[in-house]
BAKESE-248910 format. One record per residue (C-alpha): x, y, z; residue in one letter. Coordinates in steps of 0.001 Angstrom, whole numbers, padded with zeros to 6 digits, always signed. Layout:
N
XYZa;...
END
This chain:
464
+096613+084781+090597m;+097209+082446+087686v;+096228+078839+088225s;+096634+075886+085884r;+094152+073194+084962r;+094703+070049+082951n;+091711+069172+080847f;+091859+066276+078422f;+095168+064437+078637t;+094603+061507+076308g;+094577+061182+072535a;+090895+060320+072619g;+090054+063814+073815a;+091005+065463+070530l;+088398+066329+067932a;+090098+068212+065136v;+088614+070403+062436s;+090975+069162+059727t;+093347+066235+059318a;+095857+067480+061886l;+096188+064466+064113v;+099534+063459+062640s;+100953+066946+063118r;+099330+067741+066429a;+100237+064297+067644g;+098440+062148+070122a;+100254+063612+073103a;+098521+065464+075906s;+097189+068942+075390l;+099120+071941+076668p;+097953+073114+080047e;+095040+075544+080079a;+096190+078562+082076v;+093384+080317+083948i;+093367+083901+085208m;+091213+084910+088154d;+092325+088546+088566k;+090707+091568+086930a;+093788+093776+087295s;+096365+094510+084599t;+099043+091815+084599q;+102720+092461+083797p;+103864+091902+080202p;+104843+088309+079404l;+108539+088225+078528t;+108895+085419+075968p;+110565+082422+077681p;+111451+080763+074376n;+111066+081230+070653g;+112083+084369+068837r;+112297+087642+070820p;+109633+090331+070698y;+108616+093400+072686n;+105565+092297+074725p;+102363+094269+075136v;+100463+095182+078285v;+096784+094233+078110t;+094745+096743+080096l;+092932+094818+082848n;+094052+091626+081152g;+096955+089285+080461w;+098868+087318+077818t;+098320+083571+077341l;+101458+081451+077925p;+102388+078761+075412w;+104551+075679+075167r;+107041+074937+072387m;+106666+071515+070805k;+108769+070523+067810d;+109173+074178+066864g;+105431+074952+067114v;+103901+077373+069615k;+100986+075592+071260e;+098242+077461+073101f;+095134+076188+074869h;+091961+078282+074886l;+088986+077175+076966v;+085600+078649+076038a;+083591+078696+079259e;+081173+080646+081449p;+083048+083191+083565v;+082297+085793+086208v;+083843+089155+085345r;+084075+092032+087783e;+082963+095041+085718i;+084080+097391+088507a;+084284+097061+092300p;+080736+096483+093486g;+079470+094824+090310m;+080056+091437+088686k;+078562+089947+085545a;+077869+086402+084401n;+079600+086294+081021l;+081080+083805+078585w;+084775+084057+077825g;+088039+082176+077674y;+090391+080844+080347n;+088573+082392+083267g;+087986+085860+081880q;+086162+088004+079364s;+087755+089143+077164p;+090003+086153+076788g;+093786+086384+077122p;+095878+088182+074522t;+097793+085836+072226i;+101247+087094+071190e;+103329+085458+068460v;+106041+086471+065989v;+105713+086790+062228e;+106531+083408+060710g;+105682+081374+063831d;+103766+078155+063284r;+100962+078298+065807v;+098697+075526+067093r;+095692+076506+069214i;+093666+073888+071063f;+090137+075123+071766v;+088135+073257+074395t;+084413+074029+074615n;+082913+074133+078113k;+079870+076157+077023l;+076358+074681+076890p;+076252+075047+073090e;+078599+074606+070147h;+081128+077306+069309t;+084087+078095+067023s;+086913+080623+066868v;+087413+083025+063987h;+090891+084579+063780w;+089798+088053+062717h;+092108+089562+060079g;+094513+086627+059713q;+095763+085119+056476r;+095385+081363+056922l;+094053+078203+055257p;+090344+078479+054597n;+089556+075494+056818g;+091111+077308+059795m;+088971+080449+059466d;+086495+079333+062124g;+083099+079931+060487v;+080718+077250+061723t;+078970+075398+058906g;+081042+077069+056190l;+084651+076143+056973t;+084229+073694+059869q;+081662+071901+061989p;+080851+073532+065306g;+082870+072562+068380i;+080290+070715+070452d;+080237+070984+074253p;+083013+068903+075781g;+085003+068679+072532k;+088405+070115+071658t;+089332+071324+068179f;+092767+072234+066873v;+093586+075231+064704y;+097017+075377+063093e;+098528+077962+060760f;+101536+080192+060216v;+101279+083760+061516a;+102108+085284+058148r;+101348+088949+058640r;+102539+091176+061502p;+099869+093361+063046g;+097038+093564+065542t;+094062+091227+065261f;+091185+089824+067289m;+089525+086467+067855y;+085853+085714+068457h;+083219+083052+067650p;+081414+082626+064362h;+078757+080445+065975a;+075568+081854+067528d;+077526+085069+067213e;+074782+087363+068507m;+074636+085492+071800t;+078262+084537+072259q;+079758+087945+071490m;+077046+089714+073505a;+078108+087479+076392m;+081730+088635+076055g;+083499+086040+073891m;+086414+087852+072264m;+090136+088396+072644g;+093187+090159+071211f;+095839+088616+068945w;+099144+090342+068210i;+101668+089150+065632t;+104954+090932+066288h;+107349+091642+063374p;+110373+089384+062856k;+112641+092352+063475d;+111833+093282+067054h;+113349+096727+066451n;+110823+097507+063692f;+108265+100077+064904m;+109701+099669+068378r;+108080+101578+071231v;+108802+101861+074940d;+105296+100943+076124r;+102688+099039+074155d;+099123+098801+075496f;+096118+096967+074053c;+092456+096453+074897f;+089075+095738+073322l;+085963+097898+073347l;+082872+095978+074396n;+079359+096748+075620a;+076674+095015+077674y;+073030+095481+078504d;+072615+094383+082124i;+069519+095524+083987d;+070188+097185+087371p;+070251+094508+090030g;+070851+091636+087596s;+073992+089750+086564y;+073516+088447+083024t;+073529+090525+079795p;+070469+090705+077581k;+071803+089136+074397v;+069089+090376+072013n;+069927+094049+072520t;+070938+095750+069274m;+071954+099290+070252l;+070538+100284+073639d;+073428+099096+075830f;+073938+100523+079303n;+077509+099445+080126l;+080349+100603+077885w;+083684+099073+078752t;+087395+098745+078037f;+088169+095019+078239n;+084878+094388+080055s;+085753+096929+082764r;+083903+100203+083412a;+085462+103262+085025f;+086459+103578+087824p;+087335+099888+087574g;+089602+100470+084550i;+093292+100597+085448d;+095350+103634+084419p;+097958+103411+081694m;+101223+104197+083492v;+103804+105843+081222i;+107278+107261+081736a;+107894+110838+080638h;+109101+111020+077016n;+108373+107334+076367d;+107252+106441+072871k;+103877+104794+073396v;+101569+102638+071301r;+097935+101984+072217i;+096084+099294+070218r;+092273+099379+070421v;+089876+096874+068833g;+086118+097425+068546n;+083726+094477+068839l;+080696+096474+070015t;+077624+097325+067911m;+078602+100946+067222t;+081588+103150+066448n;+083704+104849+069119h;+085644+108118+068702p;+088557+107486+071057i;+089995+110746+072377h;+093287+111514+074130m;+093970+114562+076291h;+097236+116470+076459g;+098941+114930+073420h;+098434+114400+069722e;+099025+111031+068084f;+099193+109379+064694t;+097362+106241+063553v;+100178+103827+062702t;+098233+100588+062312g;+094874+099108+061319t;+093545+095567+060901d;+095183+095671+057480g;+098681+096328+058810g;+100988+099273+059396w;+099914+102538+057796t;+102533+104004+055421p;+104352+106929+057087p;+103402+109287+054253a;+099692+108710+054979s;+099785+109598+058678r;+098666+112876+060203w;+098355+114227+063759p;+095069+113634+065585e;+093631+113754+069084v;+090590+111576+068265t;+090267+108534+066021t;+086952+106918+065194d;+087000+103126+065409i;+084160+101437+063553a;+082636+098045+064336v;+085070+095214+063675g;+088021+097559+063268q;+091327+098016+065078m;+093486+101112+065388r;+097029+101422+066690a;+097996+104960+067703i;+101440+106222+068681e;+102725+109322+070445f;+105572+110603+072593v;+104469+111134+076208a;+106057+114573+076476s;+103581+116129+078902e;+103602+114929+082544p;+100259+114651+084296g;+097079+112642+084661d;+095484+112770+081216w;+091983+111530+080363a;+091600+108873+077663f;+088038+108000+076689h;+085324+107494+074113c;+083971+110895+073092h;+080352+109745+072888k;+079109+111235+076148s;+076739+108398+076996h;+079619+105950+076654h;+081307+107523+079689t;+078310+106778+081867m;+077192+103616+083623n;+073932+101748+083922a;+071741+104301+085695m;+071840+106768+082781g;+068964+105356+080728h;+065336+106421+080802d;+065953+109422+083061v;+063682+112317+082000p;+065146+115770+081425t;+063962+118027+084256l;+066411+120900+083869i;+064712+124118+085009g;+061680+122317+086456v;+060735+123477+089952d;+059953+120244+091770q;+059528+121623+095287r;+055734+121379+095342e;+055605+117849+094009v;+058455+116842+096304l;+056369+117719+099346g;+053480+115608+098096k;+055649+112620+097206i;+057445+112728+100562n;+054121+112177+102299k;+053855+108881+100432l;+057567+108016+100100v;+059574+109522+102980p;+063113+110394+101972g;+062335+110707+098241y;+064733+113111+096483m;+064301+115071+093280v;+067082+115050+090734m;+068122+116548+087438g;+066558+120002+087814d;+069991+121654+087737k;+071659+119108+085464g;+072838+115593+086170m;+075939+116575+088138a;+073772+117220+091194d;+073115+113482+091374m;+076650+113244+092699g;+075615+115284+095712e;+073108+112620+096736m;+073433+109292+098444e;+070872+107096+096757m;+070385+103409+097498p;+071030+101296+094428l;+069966+097757+093563p;+072483+095061+094379d;+075213+094536+091767n;+074655+097905+090118t;+077151+100678+089376l;+076409+104362+089924p;+075861+106295+086717m;+078786+108662+087342m;+081497+107745+089782t;+085212+107798+090506g;+087241+110297+092494y;+090251+112378+091591g;+092443+114566+093790p;+090020+117504+093444f;+086773+115584+093963g;+084341+113567+091895g;+085333+112947+088276i;+081741+112266+087264g;+082585+109734+084569m;+082007+106038+084027g;+082158+103526+081199g;+084859+103927+078536m;+087209+106203+080468f;+090640+105839+081987t;+093707+107944+082814v;+097153+108066+081240m;+099569+108730+084101k;+102699+110250+082571v;+105526+110569+085109r;+109174+111530+085150k;+111664+109065+086568g;+109760+105815+085947l;+112018+102852+085242a;+111496+100787+082109r;+108988+098069+082912g;+107551+099943+085909d;+103758+099907+085595y;+102839+100505+089240k;+100228+103188+089811d;+102216+106284+090866p;+099256+107959+092544g;+097881+111341+091582w;+099969+113914+089757y;+101598+116611+091893k;+101074+119806+089937h;+103874+122374+089889p;+102962+125566+091797p;+100790+127917+089785g;+099860+125309+087150s;+096286+124491+088261v;+093240+126452+087083a;+091926+128666+089859y;+089030+130895+090789e;+089491+134608+090252w;+088156+136974+092875k;+088419+140744+092926e;+091150+141685+095356g;+092683+138249+095378g;+092471+134744+094049i;+091391+131466+095526a;+093746+128705+094513r;+092370+125159+094554p;+093730+122766+097082e;+093619+119028+096504p;+091140+117268+098745v;+091130+113678+099838r;+088148+111825+098454a;+086989+108415+099670p;+089377+105826+098244d;+091011+108531+096134a;+094301+106681+095945d;+093031+104192+093372n;+089969+105883+091835m;+087812+102826+092355a;+084740+102767+094532a;+085033+100707+097663k;+084198+097046+097001p;+080552+096438+097761g;+079679+100149+097919e;+076018+100597+097008k;+075469+104366+097093v;+075696+107004+094414l;+078195+109309+096074q;+080400+111159+093670v;+081201+114767+094449t;+081097+115183+098210k;+084692+114763+099311p;+084809+118230+100856g;+085123+121879+099921k;+088093+123641+098366n;+089426+126405+100555h;+090562+129833+099417a;+093896+130998+100753h;
END
């Protein structure tokens, strides 16, 4: 649900970074719109201003604006937030307007934009408009181009969105802490000609990472590389929504990386071309087909493809540890180790103790292990044939025939045509797999509050 809050309504509440009072006026600030849902919200059809084709922010939303004297006015509120990483786990983060990442900002090339930024954090902050061409004093680098926005103050940024493309916003103030706590958001400047590079479905999300100890709620902000939660828009699979796509739609997916490492983003079932970067649209002559594109730190990539192949297709980071949740660290490799003798001894001291990892990590899905409160299983999520055994930066592209334009409802699992599913061969006959119903299989997510590692025990496939 979207709620609205009025913050500072008088002229005395404004503290501006440059001499903008005459242009911004002494009127009240635009309302600060707050989002309290972690699910993907419908695209925001522009109510005024020039037309554009809106994006869908995966597990996020677009920030509304008001028009005032021909200027699009937005209100960002930097504040502590609670973000549900996936059902069963929440994190104490910092973000904007009730969420981390903050809302996507969508404008049109040539728009004059005015962004009010209110600071409700316990320390000063700023906002850098990553990749934008703008006046130097609007670049948002604390100490270099502006003073910091102190707690309780509101600054105003104003500039013309000169270049169409995909950008990001984030602080340049105590950056290590504030970005590690989740302060970031997407910015999209649509081209003046809304038919330029037009697609049927346009998705966007940020890559981010956190180090949150099992059983705790707040990230460790001094971590450099050893993160244990890898997320799309601060959501870990199976809490990441699917991207719902109509068969033969032309699709764009925009991905920005504000983690501390690169991510090779991989798509199943289709090939794509990279059509955009932080620097703008890539010239057609420079594009080539790919199924994986590596996105470095601070970079953005826009990929496009035609969804010609119906099905439920995986979309994920191809670094294996980035499709795994918090329990994956510091687990010794015990493959091939016979633990039966030591198990008997340990069970005398710790009844119910279970060994793990001697046949690989997939056998952990066969166990039901108590977990600390507010902790995700390492590998989780169910599909129609059982446990998917993935976490972190992973979701599903659900390509379906017959979807209406603008229909983003989850269509459920793909119904495979007869004879199109891999099967077991047996001499004298074959055993064809039969879909099985897993716990909560209709939406992939674990049941809210579930505290057991239970991944691949939905039942057995039957030969027939």
